[in-house]
C-alpha positions in Angstrom: 0.0 0.0 0.0 1.1 3.5 -0.8 -0.1 6.3 1.4 0.3 10.0 0.6 0.8 13.1 2.8 1.7 16.6 1.7 4.2 19.2 2.8 6.1 22.1 1.2 9.6 22.9 0.1 10.7 26.6 0.2 12.2 28.2 -2.8 12.7 31.8 -1.8 9.4 33.1 -0.5 7.5 30.5 -2.6 6.3 27.3 -0.9 6.1 24.5 -3.4 3.9 21.5 -2.7 5.7 18.2 -2.0 4.0 14.8 -2.1 5.3 12.6 0.7 4.7 9.0 -0.5 5.1 6.0 1.9 5.2 2.4 0.7 5.2 -0.7 3.0 6.5 -3.8 1.3 7.8 -7.2 2.1 11.6 -7.6 2.4 14.4 -6.9 4.8 13.3 -4.5 7.5 14.4 -1.0 6.8 13.4 2.7 6.6 14.7 4.8 3.8 13.9 8.3 2.6 14.6 9.3 -1.1 13.9 12.3 -3.2 16.8 14.7 -2.7 16.5 15.1 1.1 19.1 17.0 3.0 20.8 15.8 6.2 18.0 17.0 8.5 15.4 15.0 6.5 17.6 11.9 6.3 17.7 11.9 10.1 13.9 12.2 10.3 13.5 8.4 10.3 15.2 8.3 13.7 13.0 11.0 15.2 9.9 9.4 13.7 10.9 6.0 15.1 11.5 7.4 18.6 8.2 9.4 18.5 6.3 6.3 17.4 7.8 4.5 20.4 6.6 7.2 22.7 3.1 6.5 21.3 3.5 2.7 21.7 3.4 2.3 18.0 5.8 -0.4 16.6 7.1 -0.2 13.1 6.5 -3.5 11.2 9.3 -5.8 10.2 9.0 -4.7 6.6 10.6 -2.4 4.1 9.4 1.3 4.5 10.2 3.6 1.7 9.4 7.3 1.8 9.6 9.3 -1.5 9.5 13.1 -1.6 8.0 14.1 -5.0 9.0 15.8 -7.2 12.3 13.9 -6.7 14.4 16.5 -8.6 13.4 19.4 -6.2 15.9 19.8 -3.4 14.3 19.5 0.1 15.6 21.1 3.2 14.5 21.4 6.8 13.2 19.4 9.8 9.6 20.4 9.0 9.3 17.2 6.9 9.2 15.2 10.1 5.5 15.5 10.6 4.4 14.7 7.0 6.7 11.7 7.0 5.2 10.5 10.2 1.6 11.0 8.9 2.4 9.2 5.7 3.8 6.2 7.6 0.8 6.2 10.0 -1.6 6.2 7.0 0.4 3.4 5.3 0.1 1.4 8.4 -3.7 2.1 8.5 -3.5 3.7 11.9 -5.0 7.0 10.7 -7.4 7.4 7.7 -5.3 7.9 4.5 -8.0 10.1 2.9 -7.9 12.5 5.9 -4.1 12.7 5.8 -4.3 13.5 2.0 -6.6 16.5 2.7 -3.9 18.3 4.6 -0.5 20.0 4.2 1.7 19.3 7.2 4.9 20.7 8.6 6.6 20.4 11.9 9.6 18.9 13.6 9.2 15.9 15.9 10.9 15.6 19.3 11.9 12.1 20.5 8.9 12.0 22.9 6.4 12.9 20.2 6.1 16.6 20.9 5.9 19.0 17.9 8.6 21.6 17.7 8.1 25.0 16.0 9.6 25.5 12.5 9.9 28.4 10.2 7.8 29.1 7.1 4.3 28.5 8.5 2.8 31.5 6.7 4.1 30.6 3.2 3.0 27.0 3.8 -0.5 28.2 4.8 -0.7 30.2 1.5 0.3 27.1 -0.5 -2.3 25.0 1.4 -5.0 27.6 0.5 -4.1 27.4 -3.2 -4.5 23.6 -3.1 -7.7 23.9 -1.0 -6.2 21.8 1.8 -6.0 22.3 5.6 -2.7 22.9 7.4 -1.4 20.8 10.3 1.5 22.4 12.2 2.9 22.8 15.7 0.9 24.9 18.2 3.5 27.7 18.2 3.1 28.1 14.5 -0.7 28.2 14.6 -1.2 32.0 15.1 1.1 32.8 12.3 -0.4 30.4 9.8 -4.0 31.4 10.7 -3.5 34.8 9.1 -4.4 33.0 5.8 -8.1 32.9 6.6 -9.1 30.5 3.8 -7.2 27.7 5.4 -8.3 25.6 8.5 -5.2 25.5 10.6 -4.9 22.6 13.0 -2.2 23.4 15.5 -1.1 20.9 18.2 1.6 20.3 20.7 2.1 16.6 20.0 1.8 13.9 17.4 -0.6 12.0 19.6 -3.1 14.9 19.5 -2.9 14.9 15.7 -3.6 11.2 15.6 -6.6 11.6 18.0 -7.9 14.4 15.7 -7.6 12.4 12.5 -9.3 9.4 14.1 -12.1 11.6 15.5 -11.3 10.8 19.1 -10.5 14.4 20.1 -10.9 17.0 17.4 -8.6 20.1 17.4 -10.2 23.5 17.2 -8.9 25.7 14.4 -6.1 28.1 15.4 -6.8 31.8 15.5 -4.5 34.4 14.0 -2.0 36.3 16.2 -2.3 39.9 17.1 -1.6 42.8 14.7 1.6 44.5 16.0 1.3 48.3 15.8 5.0 48.7 16.3 7.4 49.7 19.0 7.3 53.2 20.3 9.7 55.2 18.2 11.7 58.2 19.3 10.3 61.5 18.2 11.9 63.7 15.6 11.4 66.8 17.8 14.1 65.4 20.1 16.7 66.1 17.5 18.2 69.6 18.1 18.9 71.6 15.0 19.5 69.7 11.7 16.5 71.2 10.0 17.8 70.4 6.5 18.4 66.8 7.5 14.9 66.5 8.9 13.5 67.8 5.6 15.6 65.2 3.8 14.1 62.4 6.0 10.6 63.6 5.2 11.3 63.5 1.4 12.9 60.1 1.7 10.0 58.7 3.6 7.4 60.1 1.3 8.9 58.7 -1.9 11.2 56.0 -0.7 14.3 57.8 -1.8 17.7 56.5 -0.8 19.6 58.8 1.6 23.3 59.3 2.3 24.4 61.4 5.3 28.0 62.5 5.8 29.1 64.3 8.9 31.4 64.3 11.9 31.0 61.9 14.8 28.2 63.0 17.2 26.4 65.1 14.5 23.2 63.0 15.0 23.3 60.8 11.8 22.3 57.6 13.6 19.7 59.5 15.7 18.1 60.9 12.6 18.0 57.5 10.8 16.4 55.8 13.8 13.5 58.2 13.6 12.8 57.6 9.9 10.5 54.6 10.5 8.3 56.8 12.7 7.6 59.0 9.7 6.6 56.2 7.4 2.9 55.2 7.1 1.6 51.8 8.4 2.0 49.0 5.9 -1.0 48.1 3.8 -2.5 44.7 4.1 -0.6 43.5 1.0 2.7 45.0 2.2 2.3 43.5 5.7 1.7 40.0 4.2 4.7 40.3 1.9 6.9 41.4 4.8 5.6 38.7 7.1 6.3 36.0 4.5 10.0 36.9 4.5 10.2 37.2 8.3 8.3 33.8 8.6 11.1 32.1 6.6 13.7 33.8 8.8 11.9 32.8 12.0 11.6 36.4 13.3 7.8 36.8 13.6 6.9 37.5 17.2 4.5 34.8 18.4 2.7 34.8 15.1 1.9 38.5 15.1 2.2 40.4 11.9 3.7 43.9 12.2 1.9 46.9 10.6 4.9 49.2 10.9 7.7 49.4 8.4 10.7 47.1 9.4 14.0 48.7 10.4 17.2 46.7 9.9 20.6 48.0 11.0 23.3 45.4 10.5 26.8 45.9 11.8 29.5 46.8 9.3 31.2 43.5 10.0 28.3 41.6 8.4 29.2 39.3 5.5 27.7 39.5 2.0 25.3 36.5 2.6 24.1 38.1 5.8 23.3 41.4 4.0 22.2 40.2 0.5 21.1 36.6 1.4 22.5 33.2 0.9 24.4 30.8 3.0 24.0 27.0 2.9 20.2 27.2 2.7 19.9 30.5 0.7 18.2 32.3 3.5 16.9 35.9 3.1 19.4 38.6 4.0 19.0 42.0 5.7 18.0 43.7 2.5 15.0 41.3 2.2 14.2 41.6 5.9 14.0 45.3 5.3 11.5 44.9 2.4 8.9 47.7 2.6 11.0 49.3 5.3 14.3 50.9 6.1 17.8 49.4 5.8 20.3 51.6 7.8 24.0 51.1 7.2 26.0 53.0 9.7 29.7 53.6 9.1 29.0 53.0 5.5 32.6 53.0 4.2 33.6 50.4 6.8 31.5 47.7 5.1 33.6 45.5 2.8 33.7 46.8 -0.7 32.2 43.6 -2.1 29.2 43.9 0.2 28.5 47.5 -0.9 28.8 46.7 -4.6 26.3 43.8 -4.1 23.7 46.4 -3.2 23.7 48.0 -6.6 21.5 45.6 -8.5 18.9 45.1 -5.7 18.5 48.8 -5.3 17.6 49.1 -9.0 15.4 46.0 -9.4 13.7 45.6 -6.0 14.6 42.0 -5.7 17.7 39.8 -5.3 18.5 36.4 -6.8 20.7 34.1 -4.8 22.2 31.7 -7.3 23.2 28.2 -6.4 24.4 25.3 -8.6 21.0 23.6 -8.4 18.6 26.5 -8.0 18.1 30.3 -8.2 16.2 31.7 -5.2 14.6 35.1 -5.6 13.6 37.3 -2.6 11.9 40.8 -2.8 13.8 43.7 -1.3 12.2 47.0 -2.0 13.8 48.9 0.8 14.7 52.5 1.7 18.5 52.6 2.0 19.9 55.1 4.6 23.7 55.3 4.9 25.7 57.3 7.3 29.4 58.0 7.1 32.1 60.2 8.7 33.9 62.6 6.3 37.2 60.8 6.9 38.6 58.0 9.0 39.3 60.3 12.0 35.9 62.1 11.4 37.1 65.7 11.8 38.1 66.6 8.2 36.3 69.9 8.2 36.8 70.8 11.9 39.5 73.5 12.2 39.8 73.0 16.0 40.7 69.3 15.4 42.8 69.6 12.2 43.0 66.3 10.3 46.7 65.6 9.9 46.1 63.8 6.6 43.7 66.2 4.9 42.5 66.1 2.2 43.8 62.6 1.4 42.2 61.2 4.5 38.7 62.1 3.2 39.3 61.1 -0.4 40.6 57.7 0.5 37.9 57.0 3.1 34.8 58.1 1.2 36.5 56.9 -2.0 35.5 53.4 -0.8 32.0 54.3 -2.0 32.1 53.7 -5.7 30.7 56.2 -8.2 28.0 53.9 -9.5 26.8 53.2 -5.9 27.0 56.9 -5.0 24.9 57.7 -8.0 22.0 55.5 -6.7 21.4 57.8 -3.7 18.6 60.3 -4.5 19.5 62.5 -1.5 23.1 63.2 -0.5 23.4 65.4 2.6 26.1 66.9 4.7 25.2 66.9 8.3 27.2 69.5 10.3 28.2 69.1 13.9 25.8 70.4 16.6 27.2 73.1 19.0 26.7 72.9 22.7 24.4 76.0 22.7 22.0 74.0 20.4 22.0 71.1 22.8 21.0 73.4 25.7 17.9 74.6 23.8 14.6 73.0 24.8 13.1 70.4 22.5 11.1 71.9 19.7 10.2 71.7 16.1 7.7 69.4 14.5 7.0 66.0 16.0 7.2 62.7 14.1 3.5 62.5 14.1 3.1 65.9 12.5 5.6 65.0 9.7 4.0 61.6 9.3 0.7 63.2 8.4 2.3 65.0 5.4 4.2 61.8 4.4 0.9 59.8 4.5 -0.9 62.3 2.4 1.9 62.2 -0.2 1.9 58.4 -0.2 -1.9 58.5 -0.8 -1.4 60.8 -3.8 1.1 58.3 -5.2 -1.1 55.3 -4.5 -3.9 56.9 -6.6 -1.5 58.0 -9.3 0.0 54.5 -9.7 -3.2 52.5 -9.2 -3.2 51.3 -12.8 0.6 50.6 -12.9 1.4 47.2 -11.4 4.8 47.1 -9.7 4.9 50.9 -9.2 3.9 52.0 -5.7 5.9 55.2 -5.0 7.8 57.8 -7.0 11.1 56.0 -6.6 9.7 53.1 -8.7 8.6 55.3 -11.7 10.7 55.2 -14.8 10.5 55.7 -18.6 7.5 57.3 -20.1 5.6 57.2 -16.8 8.3 59.3 -15.1 8.4 61.7 -18.1 4.6 62.1 -17.8 4.3 62.7 -14.0 7.5 64.8 -13.5 7.9 66.7 -16.8 9.3 70.1 -15.9 8.2 73.4 -17.4 10.6 75.5 -19.6 12.2 77.2 -16.7 12.6 73.9 -14.9 14.1 72.3 -17.9 16.6 75.0 -18.3 17.6 74.7 -14.7 18.1 71.0 -14.7 20.1 71.1 -18.0 22.3 73.7 -16.4 22.7 71.5 -13.3 23.5 68.5 -15.5 26.3 70.4 -17.2 27.8 71.7 -13.9 27.4 68.5 -11.9 28.1 66.0 -14.7 24.8 64.2 -14.1 24.4 60.7 -15.5 21.1 59.6 -17.0 20.4 57.9 -13.7 21.1 61.0 -11.7 18.8 63.0 -14.0 16.0 60.7 -13.5 16.5 60.5 -9.7 16.3 64.3 -9.6 12.9 64.1 -11.4 11.6 61.5 -9.0 12.7 63.5 -6.0 11.2 66.7 -7.4 7.9 64.8 -7.9 7.9 63.8 -4.3 8.6 67.3 -3.1 5.6 68.5 -5.2 3.4 65.7 -3.7 4.3 66.9 -0.2 2.9 70.3 -1.2 -0.1 68.6 -3.1 1.1 70.4 -6.3 -0.2 69.0 -9.6 2.9 69.9 -11.5 6.6 69.8 -10.8 7.7 73.4 -10.5 11.1 75.1 -10.7 11.4 75.4 -6.9 10.8 71.6 -6.6 13.5 70.9 -9.0 15.9 73.4 -7.3 15.4 71.7 -4.0 15.9 68.2 -5.5 19.1 69.4 -7.2 20.4 70.8 -3.9 20.5 67.2 -2.6 22.7 66.0 -5.5 25.6 68.4 -4.9 28.8 66.4 -4.8 30.8 66.2 -1.6 33.1 63.5 -2.7 34.3 62.0 -6.0 33.3 58.3 -6.1 36.1 55.8 -6.4 
């Protein structure tokens, strides 16, 4: 007899259905698993055997063969323990085979039969809904999977409870979705003393998802400003929240099955490797740029990152996704993030401070910021010098606009863009616009065209730089609810492209 259970294999954020077939045949006693399993799956037979022993179920003195189909698709992860166990139970006629075949299962088995939480419950639930099947998973994964409302989610603590449910001895109530996380309390923009130009740049960046580079001496407030950017961004839409949660589900970073409504904020250390930032590793896991999807990626001490890591950002910035290539597969992850980078003007940090004269000026600054290549530097819409803050500014009381006040304008600008791009799939904000669409929404008047042509000659703008100025100007106009891009909008956008360093 051949019994069938179902599970999933993860290829990026996609969960592909896997048929788990179990055959019991006469012959020398044995338990084998075939179908391109990894080491964790190959070891599943020992966990299944021990879990069956805890349930007082003895494997027969026959040949058990488990095949994971399609056999040419690599399978990874301990979440295949539960579907393998269910397929064996169905083949032994301990549970109804037709009930097992109606479900997609995932979960790791402990030796005593407990179900251990695994990653990827949310993409698995989505795959189950597409196949019109229920989902069986560990109890800890239930609140996460239950966000896919079309799927009955049966979450349990043990294999015994799953067997009792399938045999109608003790039905399991469907799991309920976790809570919607509104987000951690963010520090307020009004706490930043001075730096009005930098605050304005943050507002523009948040409104149109424009990449921002800040250069200034130590203690100028670059990190403080970046950490307040997520408080300016509007809550994620239902679609964005689901996209982001799918990636964090694979990474195992969802908090008790809750789905966050706030934009994610990732700030990796400059010692992070390329797989950690871009994605990859032995199992091609999502990197920091994908975990920052629909949110902010903050890279402090930008020139301190390895040159190879920085150059790997160039293609994802343009396309909004990253492909992790392996010999047997190409895994794609979305990564539409807002990049905020902060750097000192030189290695010592005091290149422009006359009271602390840099002994190696100007070579110190040229060699340090020269680590940022010209093509990468060209991808920043906003390039900003952040001056140091004097002690008299720090003594002033907190003032200026709060994050909530700025967030209202940002939300209004985002709403304008949502309506503008409603008929353009793949374009959500001004930073995504290109080609004829960008020419139509950001076409300058005659005075504006003359201004930008003059700026192009003086600054040596590339075609990419020209288009990024148009996108930024369109966002500035949206913040003022202006229908057309005017000369003053272009002038402000150009002011954020003034060169402060020649890229290496």
